[in-house]
N, C-alpha and C positions, 0 to 999 in steps of 0.2 A: 803466531801473535799471541802475546801474554793476555789472559782474561782480565778484564777490569775488575779490580778489587775496590768496590765502593767503600769498604770499611778499613782500608789500609792506614796505618798510623801516620803515614806522611801525606795522605790524600788531602787532608784539611789544610796543611801548610802549603801544598802545591796549588790548591785552589786559590789561595790569598793573591798569587802572582798572576791570575787570569785577567781577562779584559776588564775594562771599566764597567761593563754592564754587570758583571759579577760583583764588582765593588758596590754597585748601586743596591743589588739585592742584599748583600751582606750588611751594608749600612742600615738599610730598612729593617732588616731582621734584628739587628742589635738594638736599634732605637726602640723597637716595639716590644722588647722582652720585659717592659715594665708592667705592673699590674693593670687590671682592667679600670679604665677611667669612667667616672660617672655611674658606675654600676649598671646592673640590669642587662638586658639583651638589645641595647640601642642599635638601631639599623646602621648608624654612622660608625659606631665602634667596630661592628663586624666588617664593614666595608674597608675600614682602615687595615684590619688584619688581612683581609683577602688581597689588598693591594701589594702586600709583601709577596705573596705567590705570583701575582701578575707582573712582579719585577724580574722574574726568571726569564731569561732570554728565550727559552723554548716554550714558554707558555703562550698560547694564542687566546685562551679564554678560560674562565673557571666559573663554577656555579656551586653554592652551598645549599645543601638540602639537610634540613634538621627533622629529627624525629619527634612527633607530637606524642607526648606520653599519655595523652587522653584516649586517642584512637589507634596508637601505635602505627601510624602512617607517616610516610616522609612528606615534608612540605617544602616547596622552594622558598628560599629566604633571600638570596641576593646572587646576581650574575655580574661579572665584570668580563667585558663592557656590558652595559645593560641590554645591548641589542641580541645578546646571546641568550636572553631569558627564554623565549619562546622555544628556540631549538633545543635547549638544555632540558626543559621539562618534558618534551616529547621524547627525547632520547633516554631520559632517566626512566620513564615508563616502559620503554622498550627494553632497557637493561634489567628491570625488575621481572618482566616476562621471560627473559632469557636466563634468569637466575644468576646473572652476573653480580647484582647487588649482594645477593645471598653469599656468593663465593667471596666477595670482597670482605664482608663482615666476618667471615670464618677464617680468613687467612692469618697465619701466624707471623707473616713477614711485615705486616703493617701497611702493605700497599698491594695493589693489583693493577696489571696493565691489560688493557683490551684493545686490540686492533680490529676496527669495526668492519662489519659486513651486514648484508641485508637491511640497507637503508642508511647505515652509518658512513657509507662511502669508504674513503681511505683514512678516516679520522683515527688518530692515535690517542687513546684515552688513559689517564692515570687516575685510579680511584683511590682516595685516602680516607679510611675510616677514622672518625673522631670518637674516641673511646677514653673512658677512664676505668679503673677496676670495677667489673661487675656492672657496667652500664654503657649503652650505646647512645651517643649523642646525635650523630648525623654522618654525612659522608660529603667529601669534597671532591667534585668532578672536574678534572682538568684536561683540557684539549691541548695536545703537544704539537709542535712542528717537526719532531723527530722522534724515533724510538727511544725508550729509556736506555737501551744498550749503547746509544751513541752520546750519552751525556758525559760530561767531564767526570773523572774519578773524584770522589769526595763530595759531590753535590747531594746525592740522595740521602746520606745521613742527616745533612742539614735541613733538607725538605721534611723528612720524618720527624726531626726535632721541633721544627716550627709547627708541624701538624699536632704534635703532642702538647706544644704550648698553647695553641688555639683551643684545643679540647679542654685543657685545664682551666683557661680563662673563661670559657663558657660554663664549665661545671661549677666554678667558684664565684658565680655572680653574686651569691649570698655574702660573700666575704669582702665586698668592695671597700668597706671602711678600712679593714686590716690591710688590704692591698695598697690603698692610697698612702697608709702610713709608711709602708716599705718602699713607695716609689722612689723617693729621693735616695735612699740607701742603695737601692738596685742600680740607679743611674751612676752613682759614684763608683760602684764596684766594677762597672764595665767601661769606666773612663781610664785611660792610660794603658800602657803595654803590659804592665804587671797584672792588672786585673783581667785583662784579655787572656794572658797566659794561664791564670788560675782557672778561668772558666774553660779554657781548652783542655786543661788537664782533667777536669771533671768529665767533660765529654769523652775525652780519649779513654778514660778509665771505664765508662759505661760501655763504650764499643769494644774495648779489650776483653772486658769481663763476659761480654755476650757470646763470645766466640769459644768453640770447643777445642781450641788449639792454644797449647802452652805458648806464652809470649814473654820474652825477657829483654829488657832494654839495657844494653851494656855500654858504658862510657869507653870510647876507644883509647882515650889517654890513660885513665887509671885502671882500666879493665875491671871496674867494679860494676855490680848490678845496681842499676838506678831505678828500676820498676819491673814489676811482675804482674801479670794478670791472675785471676782466680784460678784458671785451669792449670796453669804452671804450677801454683802452689799445691794444687790437689794432686797433681802427678808426682811432684817431688816430695810431698809429705812435710813441707816446712811451713812455718808462719811467715808472714811478709816481714815481720821484724827481723827474723833470722836471715832472710835473703837480702834485703837492701843493704848495700854497702860492702857485701861480701865479694871477694875475687871470683870471677867466673870459673876459673880452673878448679875451685873447690868442689864443683859439682859435676864436672865432666872428666872423661878419660883423657889422659895426656897423649892424644893422638896427633903427631906432628903433621900428618897428612891432611887432616880435616879441620884443625884448629885455625880459625881465620887469623890469629895473631902470629902463629909460628909456621903455618904451612903455606898456603897459596896467597897469604896477605889479605888486606882488606879488599872486599869485592865491591866493584861498582855496580854490578848486576846481581839479582837474587842467585843464590847458589844452593842446590839441593843435594843432601848426601845423608847417609846413615851414620849414626854415631851412638853414643850411649851416655847416660848420666847416672849419678849415684844418688838414691833416694836417702831420706833421713835415716831409714832403717839400716843403711849400708848395702841395700841390694842394687846391683847394677841392671838397668833396664835398657833395651835397644829403643832408640828413637829415630824417626825420620826428621831432619833438621833443615830449616831454610834460613840462610843468613843474607841480610841486606844492609846496605849502608844508609844512614839518614842522619839529618841534623835536627836535633830536638832540644828546645830550650837554648838554642844558639851554640850547642856543643855537638861535635861529631860523635855518633853513636852507631852501634850495631844493634839491629832488631833481629833477634833469634826467634823464630817460631818453630815449634816442634810438637810432634804427636808420639804417643806411646804405641809401638808396633809390636809389643809382646805377643798379642793374640794373632797378629798377622804371621809373625815368625813361626808361631806354633802351627798354624794352618799350613804354611809352606812346608814345614817339616813333615806334617801329615801327608801333603801332596807328594812330596818327594818319595816318601816311604810307599805310598800307593803306587807311584810310577815304577819303582823298583820292583815291588811285587808283580805288577802287571808285566814288566819285561821278563822277569824270571819265569812267571807263569806262561807266557807265550812259548818261551823256549821249552819249558817242561811239557806243555800241551803238544807241541810238535813232535818232540821226542817220543812221548807216550803213544802218539797216533801211529807213527812208523814202527814202534816196538810191538804195538798190538798186532799188527799184520804179521810180524815174525812169530810171535807167540801163537797166533791162530794156526799158522802153518805147522809149528811144533806140536801143538796139542792135537791138531787134526791127524797128523801122521802118526803120532803115538797111539791114538785110538784105533786108527786103521791097522797098525802093527800088532797091537794087542789082540784085536779080533782074529788075526791070522795065525797068532802063535799059540794061544791056549795057556792057562795059568800054570800048567805043570812044566812048562818049558823055563829054564833059568833066565833067558834073556827077557821073558814077560816082565819080570820084577825090575830089571834094569830100565826097561821102557817105562814102567809104572813111576819109578822114581823121577825120570826125566819129566813125565806129565805133572807130577806134584810140584816139582821145582818150577815149571811153566806157570802152574795156577798160582803159586806164591808170587811170582813176578807179575802176573796179571793184577794181583791185589795192589802191588806198588804202582802199576800204571794207572789204576783207578784213583789212588791218592794223588798222583801227578795231575790227573785231569780235574779232580775237585780242586787242586790248588789253582790251576790255570782257568777254572771256571768254564771249562769246555766239556764237562762231562754232560751227559743226557739225563735230566731229571724227568721223573714221571710224577708230577705233583697231584696230591688227592687232598680232599677236605679231611683234616685230622683234628682230633682232640688231644691236645699236648698232654693233659693229665692221664689220658688212657694209654699214650705212648709210653709215658714214664712208668705207669703201673705195669705194663706189659713186660718191660725191660728191667724191672726191679731185681728179679731173681738173678739175672745175669750179672747185674752190677754188684749184688752181694758177693757173688763168687769171685769177682775181680778184685774188690777192696779188701776181703779178708775179714776175719773176726775182730781185729783190733780197731777197726774204723767203724764208727756209727753213722748209718745212713738215715737222714731225716728228710721227709718229704712234707712240705708245706703247700698244698695244692689249693688254688682258689676254687671254691665250689661252682661259681658262676662263670668260669673260665670261657671266653670266646673261642672261635675256631680259627685255624689257620689252613693255608693251602701250601703243602710242602711235600717233598718226596720223603716217605716214611723211612726207607732204608738209609737215606743220607742223613736224616735227622737222628736216627739211632746211632749212626757213626759219630756225629757230633757229640751226643751224649756219652757215648763210650770213651771217645778220646779225652774228653774234659775229666772223666772219671779216673782214667788211668793216670793223667797228669797230677790230679789231686792225690791219688794214692801214693804216687812217687814223692810227693812234696810232704807226706806224713809218715815217714818210716817208723816212728814210734806210736802210731795211732793217732786218732783225733775224730773230728766230726766232718762229714761230707753233707751239705745241705742243698736240696733242690727246692726252689720256690717258683711258683707261677702266679701272675696277676695280669689283670687287664689295666692298660695304661693309655693315656692320651698325650701324645706329643704336640705341644702348643707352639706358638710362634716364638716365645721366649726361650724355650729349649732349643729350637731350631737356630736362633740367633747364636747360641752358645756353641752349638754343634751343627754347622751348616750342612754336612753331609747327611743329616737325618731329615728325612721329609715328614713334615706335619701330618697327624692322623692318628688312627687307633692302631694299636699294637698289642700283642701278647709278649709279655716280658718273662723270660727264663732266667733266673738268677742261680748260679752255681757257685757256692761259698765252701771254702775249707779253712781249717784251723792250722794249716801247715807252715812251712818255713817262709813263705812270701817271696817277694822279688824287689830288687832295687830298681831304680829309674832306668838304668842302662840296660838291664836285662829285659825290662818291659818294652823298651824301644825296638828289640829284635824278636820277640817271641813269635811274631807271625810270619817271620822270614823262613823260606824253605831251608831245611837242613840245619837250622840253628837249634842246638840242644844244649842243656846244662848238665845232661847226664853223662855218665862215664862211657868210656870207649865200648862200643858194641852193645850199649843199653838203650839205645833210641836212634831212630832215623832222622829226627828233626822235622818230620812231616805231620806230626799230630795236630799241632795248633794252626799250621798253614793250611792243612786240609779243612779244619773247622772254619777258618776265615773264608776260604774259597767257597765252601757250601752255603754258608749264611749270606755272603754277598750275592751269590747267584740266585738265592732264594728272595732277593730284594730286602734282605734284613740288615741289621747292624750289630756290631759287637764292641763292647768296651771292657777294659780290664782295670781293676783297682786292686793295688797291693802295696804292701810295705814289708820290709824284712822283719821276720819274727811275728807278724800280725795276720798271716794268712792271705788268701787271694779270693777276690770276688769277680766273677765274670758275669756281665749282663748281656743277654741276647734279645734283641727286639726283632720280632717277626710281624709282618703285617697281618691285622685281624681282618678275616673276610666275613661277609654277611651271607655267604652261600650256606646252605643246610648240609648236615652230615648225612651222607647217603649210606644205606644199609650195605654192609659188607658183602661183596660179591662172593658167591660159593666158588671156591676153588676145586678144579677138577684134577684129579691126579693124572699126570701125563702118561701115556702109554710107554712101556719100557723100550719098545722098538717100533715107533710109529713108521709104517711103510706107505708107499704109494706107487702109482703108475702114471701120474700125469707128467706133462711137458713143462719144464722149467727153463726160462731164459736168464742165464747167470751173467751179470755184468760186474767185473772186478778188474781193476788195472794192475794188481799186484800178481805176477805170473804164478809164483809158488803157492800163494793163497788161493788163487783162482783153481789151480789144479786139485789142491786138497779139498776144497768145498765140493767141486765137481765129483771127484771120486767118492766122497762120503754120501752124496745124494744118489749117485748111481747105485751104490750098495744097498740103499734103501728102496730101490726099484724104480726110480724116477728117470725120465729121459731128459738129458741136460744139453742145452744149446748154450755155449759159453762165448763171451765177448770181452774184449779188453778195454773197451771204451764206448761212449755213446753212439758214435757214428757207425761202428761195426755192429752194434746191437740194432740199430734201425734198419741196416741193410739185411741182417739176418731175418728180422720180423717181416719185412717186406717180401722177401723170397719164400719165407715158410708158410705154406698154404694151410696146414693143419692148425688146430687150435693151440694156443700158449696159454696154459693155465695160470701160471705164475711168473712174474718178473722179480727176480731177486737182485737187487742192485745196491752198490756202494753209493754213499751219498756225495762224497768228495772225490772227484776224479778229473784228470786233465780234460780240457775242453768242456763238453756238455756235463753238468752234474746230474745226480740221480733224479732230482725233481724234474728237470727239463726233460731228460730221457723219458721218464714215466708219462709225462704230459703229451709227447709226441707218439708214444707207443699205443696209447689208449685208443685213439681212432682206428689205428691199424688192426689192433686185437683188442676189442672192447670186453672181451670175455676174461681177459688177464687180470688177475689180482696183483698188487704191488706190495713187496716186503722190502723195507730199507734196512740197511745195515751200516754201521759206522762206529768208529772209536770216539769221535766227537765231531761237531760241525757247527759252523755259524750260518749255515744255509737257511733258507726260509722253511725248509721241511721242518726244522726244529727251531723255532723262533726264540732267539735269546737263550737257547739251551733247554727250553721247555717242550716236551714232546706233545704233539697234538693227540688228543685222546682217541680220535678216530684213525690215527696212522699206525699201521703195522710196522714195528720197528724191532730190531735186534741189536743188542749192544755188543760190540767187540771188546775183548776176544770171547769166543763162545766155543763150546765143544761141538763134536758132530751130533751127539745126541740132542743137545739143546737146539741145534739147527733143525734137526729132523722134527722135533716137537713143534717149533715155531712154524715151520713150513706146513706141517700137517694142520695146525690151528688156523693158519691163514686161509688155506685152501678150503677148510670146512666152513669158515665164516661166510655169512651171505655177502654177495658182491656189493661193495660200497666204494666207488672211487672218490678219494678225498681231494679237496682243493686245498693246498697248503701254501 
């Protein structure tokens, strides 16, 4: 069912054809549009005005309460019928207590409905504030026999019009003499059909100009624009004089399928579709248009209402880009996860082979090169995981200024001597919570991109500042959550980018560099890291005018902790404890087991959670450590650890994974109390982490 549009241009005309009771109301309304008679605030005059509202078929009773300017309290003035006076005064006090009166006075709609309870029974009330600019006069309280939603379309604007008329009459009591002089003139203007149509035009203009939708009235026979509201003129950029009388085709695209004259013909029912129109500047903008037939001034017309959907189209484009990045990211993340397992096995067996060969054997160097290639491949998988936002971040409280200062020497080596590095760091900069290594990768990737954009030298500028994202900025950029942020701005004086290039820069494998000079993962990695860190990134660039990249990272109120003292890991950490290894990839499980056994550990291995639980139940000696993958078929690592703990409470838990969406690592953020090893890792890194976990005091984490 179509919603009722109380302000439809045809609603007033449709109302004219309603029942005789409506004619009675309209007649009384028209006849009482004359100025105040006899001046003052006479009770008879007010009653005669209230009788107009009483003529409404849905009005059971009404009461007028006027504001006493002396004590600023509302006082009862008149009730129709008079028997409603006692009830209305009690209910008015009840409405004051419930703050309903305050809400009615503050509404911007010009009316407030209240469907009673707590003593009001099933009464349906309509509250009409009597106001003039900067002054409240009173409130008209009307008891209805049906909800406002069931009123005939077009009635509410007339009621509001009469309410404003009543307020003006009360306010202008001091102008009685002048109103009397104009009484005869006003009566003459509303006599006859011509005068009524002129009045209807003024009312229609007020209604049309009050809506935020562009409205054009087009004569169906001449196809000329006969009227346009204020919003239409603002959207199109024309004056009313330039629009009126012009052919409608002048301002719209010649689309045979959507034009109501050349396409589907004249519509009997409203028709909604997307189209476009030409502004006075020549710019074509997308619009959402509704076309309906109407008879206005005795002539068949089309009423075209439209809204500018340029911003919506822009947001749709951003959403589609985000969906595309998300889809590619999921694919890349899945590939990287499986590839990590293969790299783990390659790197593990390389280490084991080199231990058995010795450096003087020629094959040792072949294996060493294989390990180097695997290590480079692992760097690629880390970029893919950053792109997919499935890497494991280990966030800490950081001072961005300090991070930039520490990495400055490395940046200088990257950009070379022909590029000037400028740092403008806010001295009172707040703190952020982020993964330091990933943040350094963001800075490095942006630096490399800026360097490549300035082959003949230039300036690279890093700026930091505290910013507050307010609701206005959020309205322009809905993806940004309001609140305090740290802003990192990276600007260069390089070649810049056109709009087409900017639309693709965060896409994986997109690059403007020559063959073999870029992977196309630099900025997509930056995008993934920033989004996973709950931040936002914007790019501003023009050809020949350089590029500015703004990164917003949430500001935290947590304090900066003192840097923990890092202990140098042992070169070959050994042990004799018993370890339960759970890994579903056979090749990787074998490589990890052999590496641990070479370091002296006793290893029990299982391919899944059920097998691990069975081993734990049958093994009567202590199990000192459970080394488990996070993502496995059946039970995941978290579930296995929870069920193993009651069986072997002495066991410590060490998780390993390439990525996970599991609760162990919520939203990709590692719990600081959870022992975790990021895949791929070398046998030495595994041995160090196992030794570190075993030597740490027992602490079972709830994740």
